[in-house]
Backbone as a chain_set.jsonl record, in Angstrom:
{"seq": "QVQLVESGGGLVQAGGSLRLSCAASERTFSTYTTGWFRQAPGKEREFVAAISATSGSTDYANSVKGRFFISRDNAKKELYLQMNSLKPEDTAVYYCAAVPGRRFTTTSVINDYKYWGQGTQVTVSS", "coords": {"N": [[85.648, 230.243, 67.836], [86.066, 231.686, 71.274], [88.013, 233.323, 73.718], [88.958, 233.903, 77.104], [89.597, 235.38, 79.755], [90.583, 235.815, 82.996], [90.643, 238.228, 85.754], [91.55, 239.992, 88.182], [92.158, 238.76, 90.641], [93.379, 238.13, 93.766], [95.237, 239.024, 97.577], [92.725, 239.279, 100.33], [90.866, 240.996, 103.041], [89.368, 239.006, 105.803], [85.93, 239.453, 105.07], [86.264, 241.728, 103.743], [86.117, 243.369, 100.135], [86.313, 242.065, 96.697], [86.398, 242.597, 93.337], [85.707, 240.665, 90.341], [86.949, 240.348, 87.347], [86.032, 239.696, 83.535], [87.233, 239.309, 80.47], [86.259, 239.089, 77.267], [87.146, 237.168, 73.772], [85.655, 237.394, 71.226], [82.948, 238.995, 69.788], [80.404, 237.218, 69.963], [80.64, 236.25, 72.296], [77.934, 237.724, 72.965], [76.595, 236.548, 73.175], [76.347, 234.165, 74.214], [75.427, 232.554, 77.961], [77.093, 232.863, 81.119], [79.498, 232.431, 83.369], [80.413, 231.731, 86.838], [82.797, 230.08, 88.134], [84.772, 227.918, 90.69], [87.429, 226.783, 92.207], [88.44, 225.008, 94.874], [91.727, 224.504, 96.327], [92.339, 220.629, 96.396], [89.735, 220.082, 95.856], [86.646, 219.308, 93.989], [86.557, 221.475, 91.321], [83.75, 224.114, 91.37], [80.047, 225.086, 91.304], [79.188, 228.591, 91.212], [78.106, 231.193, 90.136], [75.552, 232.159, 87.715], [74.852, 234.084, 84.332], [72.684, 234.657, 81.652], [72.003, 235.098, 78.482], [71.035, 237.351, 78.1], [71.086, 238.799, 80.33], [68.92, 238.503, 82.074], [67.87, 236.071, 83.762], [69.209, 234.874, 86.345], [71.967, 233.233, 88.606], [72.394, 231.205, 91.367], [74.989, 230.027, 93.753], [73.947, 228.179, 96.832], [76.166, 228.949, 98.745], [77.133, 231.806, 98.455], [75.185, 233.55, 97.784], [73.672, 236.153, 97.989], [75.911, 237.548, 98.991], [77.873, 237.502, 96.792], [77.465, 238.735, 93.765], [76.284, 238.427, 90.063], [77.535, 240.415, 87.36], [77.103, 241.335, 83.772], [78.664, 243.013, 80.502], [77.986, 243.337, 77.879], [78.439, 244.929, 75.534], [81.219, 245.228, 76.428], [81.733, 243.362, 76.628], [82.146, 241.686, 78.141], [82.237, 239.872, 81.829], [81.688, 239.9, 84.62], [81.748, 239.709, 88.633], [80.403, 240.703, 92.008], [82.358, 240.482, 94.295], [81.492, 239.918, 98.064], [81.423, 240.819, 102.367], [83.806, 238.532, 101.725], [84.839, 235.755, 102.608], [87.214, 233.103, 104.648], [86.65, 230.485, 103.157], [86.365, 231.055, 101.373], [88.447, 231.546, 99.59], [90.156, 230.523, 96.642], [90.406, 228.895, 93.222], [89.387, 231.034, 90.78], [87.051, 230.908, 87.905], [86.421, 232.044, 84.444], [82.991, 231.202, 82.671], [81.864, 229.606, 79.312], [79.115, 229.298, 77.455], [78.088, 227.971, 74.422], [74.838, 228.879, 72.223], [72.976, 229.164, 74.106], [70.594, 231.258, 75.653], [68.48, 232.637, 77.117], [69.045, 231.11, 79.324], [70.22, 230.074, 82.757], [72.673, 228.046, 83.771], [73.991, 225.064, 85.979], [75.249, 223.62, 85.406], [78.902, 222.258, 85.339], [79.681, 220.206, 83.03], [78.31, 221.91, 80.506], [78.925, 223.785, 80.104], [81.225, 225.29, 77.353], [83.499, 227.325, 76.578], [86.404, 228.258, 78.624], [88.426, 230.09, 81.098], [91.827, 231.159, 82.222], [91.678, 231.164, 85.117], [91.605, 233.114, 87.829], [93.29, 233.384, 90.924], [92.265, 233.5, 94.338], [92.251, 234.617, 97.485], [91.54, 234.643, 100.949], [92.012, 236.305, 103.79], [91.693, 235.142, 107.093]], "CA": [[85.754, 229.982, 69.616], [85.96, 232.571, 72.524], [88.912, 233.03, 74.57], [88.054, 234.687, 78.103], [90.536, 235.919, 80.241], [89.365, 236.934, 84.4], [91.327, 239.466, 85.998], [90.92, 241.103, 89.894], [91.934, 238.362, 91.686], [94.033, 239.002, 95.049], [95.209, 239.01, 98.432], [91.99, 240.51, 100.648], [91.059, 240.093, 104.584], [87.651, 238.212, 105.527], [85.189, 241.107, 105.632], [86.534, 242.454, 102.439], [85.652, 242.627, 99.217], [86.667, 241.781, 95.851], [85.609, 242.438, 91.896], [86.935, 239.58, 89.876], [86.323, 240.205, 85.199], [86.5, 238.336, 82.743], [86.774, 239.679, 79.098], [86.371, 237.367, 76.381], [87.997, 238.036, 72.442], [84.572, 237.565, 70.237], [81.072, 239.522, 70.044], [79.437, 236.798, 69.95], [79.937, 236.236, 73.514], [76.925, 238.425, 73.771], [74.003, 235.881, 73.122], [76.826, 233.142, 75.558], [75.212, 232.211, 79.021], [78.257, 232.519, 81.09], [79.06, 231.65, 84.72], [81.677, 231.649, 87.67], [83.015, 228.082, 88.821], [85.541, 227.969, 91.816], [88.252, 225.513, 92.618], [89.789, 224.92, 96.486], [93.124, 223.53, 96.828], [91.671, 219.839, 96.464], [88.503, 219.979, 95.993], [86.349, 219.873, 92.854], [85.633, 222.9, 90.936], [82.027, 224.099, 91.808], [79.607, 226.544, 90.608], [79.145, 230.038, 91.887], [76.78, 231.831, 89.368], [75.958, 232.462, 86.463], [73.467, 234.714, 84.457], [71.965, 234.065, 80.899], [72.871, 236.694, 77.649], [70.616, 238.734, 78.084], [70.929, 239.329, 81.446], [67.456, 238.853, 82.22], [68.353, 235.683, 84.304], [70.652, 235.011, 87.321], [71.629, 232.23, 89.151], [73.959, 231.977, 92.535], [75.078, 228.808, 94.706], [73.575, 228.46, 98.179], [77.231, 229.493, 99.549], [77.844, 232.844, 97.745], [74.047, 234.246, 97.813], [73.131, 237.434, 99.119], [77.365, 238.353, 99.199], [77.697, 237.526, 95.361], [76.954, 239.125, 92.789], [77.349, 238.482, 88.317], [76.915, 240.725, 85.702], [78.052, 241.687, 82.276], [78.712, 244.654, 79.771], [77.824, 242.866, 76.588], [78.94, 246.183, 74.906], [82.556, 245.697, 76.335], [82.141, 241.638, 75.929], [83.282, 241.798, 79.752], [81.642, 239.223, 82.489], [81.943, 240.776, 86.284], [82.009, 239.138, 89.611], [80.993, 241.471, 92.556], [82.725, 239.576, 95.992], [81.169, 240.971, 99.448], [82.154, 239.87, 103.063], [84.515, 237.069, 102.145], [84.861, 234.686, 103.683], [88.019, 232.646, 104.221], [86.048, 229.018, 103.002], [85.903, 231.39, 99.951], [89.471, 231.17, 98.87], [90.284, 229.657, 95.35], [90.722, 229.811, 91.456], [88.453, 231.983, 90.198], [86.843, 230.322, 86.462], [84.777, 231.772, 84.234], [83.09, 230.156, 81.651], [81.014, 230.599, 78.703], [77.733, 228.105, 77.451], [77.316, 228.688, 73.547], [73.959, 228.168, 72.202], [72.151, 229.264, 75.239], [70.67, 232.669, 75.399], [67.577, 233.114, 78.202], [68.23, 230.519, 80.788], [71.064, 229.894, 83.106], [72.871, 226.609, 84.123], [74.994, 225.399, 87.1], [75.849, 222.011, 85.439], [79.524, 222.328, 84.391], [79.767, 219.949, 81.954], [77.519, 222.913, 80.015], [79.898, 224.991, 79.787], [82.156, 224.933, 76.854], [84.665, 228.219, 76.672], [86.985, 228.307, 80.093], [88.796, 231.348, 80.813], [92.782, 229.897, 82.657], [91.305, 231.504, 86.628], [92.123, 234.534, 89.431], [93.848, 233.116, 92.241], [91.277, 234.22, 95.658], [93.244, 234.395, 98.553], [90.668, 235.002, 102.159], [92.636, 235.357, 104.71], [91.294, 235.197, 108.424]], "C": [[85.748, 231.368, 69.868], [87.063, 232.223, 73.095], [88.429, 234.225, 75.94], [89.119, 234.483, 79.329], [89.93, 237.425, 81.999], [90.456, 237.95, 84.68], [90.867, 239.848, 87.667], [90.999, 240.366, 90.694], [93.054, 238.616, 92.992], [94.228, 238.614, 96.481], [94.003, 239.438, 99.841], [91.693, 239.79, 101.878], [89.386, 239.47, 105.015], [86.537, 239.559, 106.005], [85.192, 241.743, 104.547], [85.412, 242.102, 101.12], [86.557, 242.716, 97.593], [86.148, 242.285, 94.367], [86.454, 241.316, 90.632], [85.56, 240.381, 88.252], [86.671, 239.501, 84.309], [86.086, 239.441, 81.029], [87.133, 238.429, 78.236], [86.319, 238.473, 75.085], [86.591, 238.829, 71.782], [83.216, 238.37, 71.088], [80.083, 238.451, 70.215], [79.226, 236.058, 71.768], [79.175, 237.19, 74.079], [76.115, 237.369, 73.807], [74.823, 234.194, 73.49], [76.211, 233.265, 76.905], [76.771, 231.999, 79.157], [77.945, 232.162, 82.894], [80.78, 231.709, 85.197], [81.31, 230.626, 88.521], [84.329, 228.667, 89.832], [86.301, 226.654, 92.05], [89.073, 225.798, 93.775], [90.986, 224.423, 96.076], [92.495, 221.877, 97.267], [90.682, 219.091, 96.878], [87.968, 219.742, 94.2], [85.961, 221.067, 92.434], [84.433, 222.854, 90.882], [81.55, 225.437, 91.534], [80.086, 227.192, 91.71], [78.31, 230.726, 91.649], [77.328, 232.274, 88.083], [74.186, 234.154, 85.451], [73.659, 234.48, 82.603], [72.554, 235.279, 79.91], [72.496, 237.748, 77.621], [70.708, 239.719, 79.287], [69.461, 239.127, 82.873], [67.664, 237.65, 83.728], [69.616, 235.539, 84.957], [70.676, 233.389, 88.559], [72.926, 231.919, 90.804], [73.874, 230.346, 93.2], [74.71, 229.359, 96.052], [74.76, 229.237, 98.814], [77.341, 230.902, 99.63], [76.43, 233.495, 98.086], [74.158, 235.612, 98.42], [75.032, 238.278, 99.12], [78.005, 238.492, 97.813], [77.514, 237.77, 94.293], [77.387, 239.33, 91.05], [77.048, 239.655, 88.331], [77.811, 241.151, 84.941], [77.885, 243.253, 81.541], [78.583, 243.753, 78.555], [78.482, 243.533, 75.627], [80.246, 246.003, 75.067], [83.255, 243.949, 76.028], [82.862, 241.78, 77.252], [81.541, 241.073, 80.884], [82.404, 239.847, 83.68], [80.765, 239.761, 87.649], [82.191, 239.586, 91.294], [81.29, 240.563, 93.684], [82.312, 239.939, 97.362], [81.09, 240.048, 100.362], [82.259, 238.955, 102.847], [85.05, 236.585, 102.727], [86.718, 233.949, 103.346], [87.781, 231.476, 103.351], [85.846, 229.981, 101.12], [87.278, 231.546, 99.0], [89.38, 230.331, 97.906], [90.555, 229.999, 94.101], [89.386, 229.998, 91.131], [87.914, 231.508, 88.423], [85.548, 231.163, 85.906], [84.524, 231.107, 83.083], [81.968, 230.314, 80.728], [80.017, 229.083, 78.185], [77.487, 228.743, 75.489], [75.557, 228.737, 72.976], [72.429, 228.242, 72.747], [72.199, 230.918, 75.48], [69.719, 233.366, 76.934], [67.901, 232.274, 79.132], [69.77, 230.159, 81.305], [71.277, 228.328, 83.485], [74.11, 226.739, 85.301], [75.694, 224.309, 86.429], [77.37, 222.353, 84.591], [80.106, 221.833, 83.552], [78.844, 220.852, 80.272], [78.447, 223.492, 79.024], [81.255, 224.257, 79.21], [83.669, 225.807, 76.76], [84.967, 228.452, 78.301], [88.139, 228.962, 79.997], [90.608, 230.512, 81.727], [92.715, 229.973, 84.396], [92.391, 232.085, 86.753], [92.279, 233.403, 90.31], [92.971, 234.274, 93.607], [91.624, 234.086, 96.828], [92.529, 234.996, 99.712], [91.399, 235.172, 103.464], [92.144, 235.707, 106.29], [92.226, 236.176, 109.439]], "O": [[85.502, 232.202, 68.996], [87.353, 231.027, 73.142], [87.697, 235.196, 75.746], [89.361, 233.351, 79.746], [89.473, 238.555, 82.174], [91.098, 238.437, 83.75], [89.693, 239.899, 88.033], [90.306, 240.569, 91.691], [93.56, 239.733, 92.88], [93.389, 237.787, 96.839], [94.654, 240.143, 100.612], [91.95, 238.605, 102.089], [88.404, 239.67, 104.3], [86.486, 240.298, 106.988], [84.184, 242.38, 104.243], [84.503, 241.286, 100.972], [87.47, 243.537, 97.513], [84.924, 242.32, 94.495], [87.625, 241.368, 90.257], [84.373, 240.684, 88.127], [87.612, 238.707, 84.337], [85.059, 240.026, 80.682], [87.814, 237.408, 78.339], [85.921, 239.635, 74.999], [86.333, 240.031, 71.724], [82.748, 238.381, 72.227], [78.953, 238.75, 70.601], [78.224, 235.581, 72.302], [79.346, 237.612, 75.222], [75.047, 237.311, 74.417], [74.227, 233.159, 73.194], [76.462, 234.413, 77.272], [77.559, 231.487, 78.362], [76.923, 231.84, 83.498], [81.827, 231.726, 84.55], [80.344, 230.305, 89.213], [84.773, 229.802, 89.66], [85.725, 225.567, 92.065], [90.064, 226.527, 93.819], [90.853, 223.691, 95.096], [92.153, 221.777, 98.445], [90.528, 218.136, 97.64], [88.754, 219.961, 93.279], [85.116, 221.725, 93.042], [83.837, 221.862, 90.463], [82.159, 226.507, 91.5], [80.833, 226.894, 92.642], [77.567, 231.109, 92.552], [78.405, 232.562, 87.56], [73.185, 234.737, 85.869], [74.779, 234.133, 82.23], [73.313, 236.171, 80.289], [73.036, 238.814, 77.325], [70.511, 240.934, 79.316], [69.272, 239.505, 84.029], [67.628, 238.222, 84.817], [70.727, 235.856, 84.533], [69.749, 232.771, 89.083], [74.015, 232.448, 91.026], [72.873, 229.632, 93.131], [74.955, 230.495, 96.457], [74.421, 230.229, 99.459], [77.622, 231.381, 100.729], [76.656, 234.251, 99.032], [74.859, 235.881, 99.395], [75.181, 239.492, 99.254], [78.658, 239.513, 97.595], [77.336, 236.769, 93.6], [78.329, 240.013, 90.648], [76.32, 240.098, 89.218], [79.0, 241.346, 85.192], [77.246, 244.245, 81.891], [79.739, 243.395, 78.334], [79.136, 242.876, 74.817], [80.902, 246.443, 74.124], [84.307, 243.475, 75.6], [84.075, 241.974, 77.337], [80.375, 241.461, 80.824], [83.575, 240.223, 83.633], [79.605, 239.354, 87.59], [83.183, 239.31, 91.969], [80.365, 239.826, 94.027], [83.298, 240.463, 97.879], [80.85, 238.87, 100.095], [81.465, 238.107, 103.256], [85.885, 237.052, 103.503], [87.354, 234.126, 102.307], [88.75, 231.281, 102.618], [85.343, 229.555, 100.08], [87.163, 231.656, 97.78], [88.637, 229.36, 98.047], [90.891, 231.136, 93.769], [88.46, 229.192, 91.222], [88.718, 231.98, 87.618], [84.387, 231.201, 86.315], [85.393, 230.509, 82.449], [81.055, 231.051, 81.098], [80.307, 227.958, 78.594], [76.837, 229.764, 75.263], [74.951, 228.467, 74.013], [71.348, 227.813, 72.346], [73.18, 231.661, 75.516], [70.126, 234.292, 77.636], [67.15, 232.398, 80.1], [70.596, 229.946, 80.418], [70.359, 227.508, 83.519], [74.842, 227.688, 85.582], [76.804, 224.03, 86.884], [77.289, 222.673, 83.405], [81.028, 222.454, 83.023], [78.864, 220.322, 79.161], [78.621, 223.604, 77.81], [82.005, 223.412, 79.699], [84.757, 225.237, 76.836], [84.089, 228.747, 79.113], [88.932, 228.696, 79.094], [90.568, 229.286, 81.831], [93.391, 229.195, 85.07], [93.524, 231.952, 86.29], [91.41, 232.534, 90.397], [93.1, 235.494, 93.707], [91.102, 233.088, 97.324], [92.806, 236.195, 99.706], [91.415, 234.215, 104.237], [92.362, 236.887, 106.563], [91.939, 236.279, 110.631]]}, "num_chains": 1, "name": "protein.A"}
């Protein structure tokens, strides 16, 4: 079982940038499709971005397309989310997640993800 730990959240002004990181505990992480989700107060958890195990495929929610960029470093067992041009509506707890048994494709379906981190808060002030 892989454990995921997010970091890099914080408070930023609108228009600013943040880079989230997610560290995995197991080398099997390199064979998992991984993704980022977020949950704002009073709202359901929603898909943000995903990347296949080989980094050959990525997918983004329309709301972040062109502003957020997902990447990974399998040698370091880390997943990243570069967030640019942040907006107040990006304020949420951000979670990284992993899907075992899927290497070459991505998924935005929350129930496909088996392993989850504890989340990191991102707050964007106007």
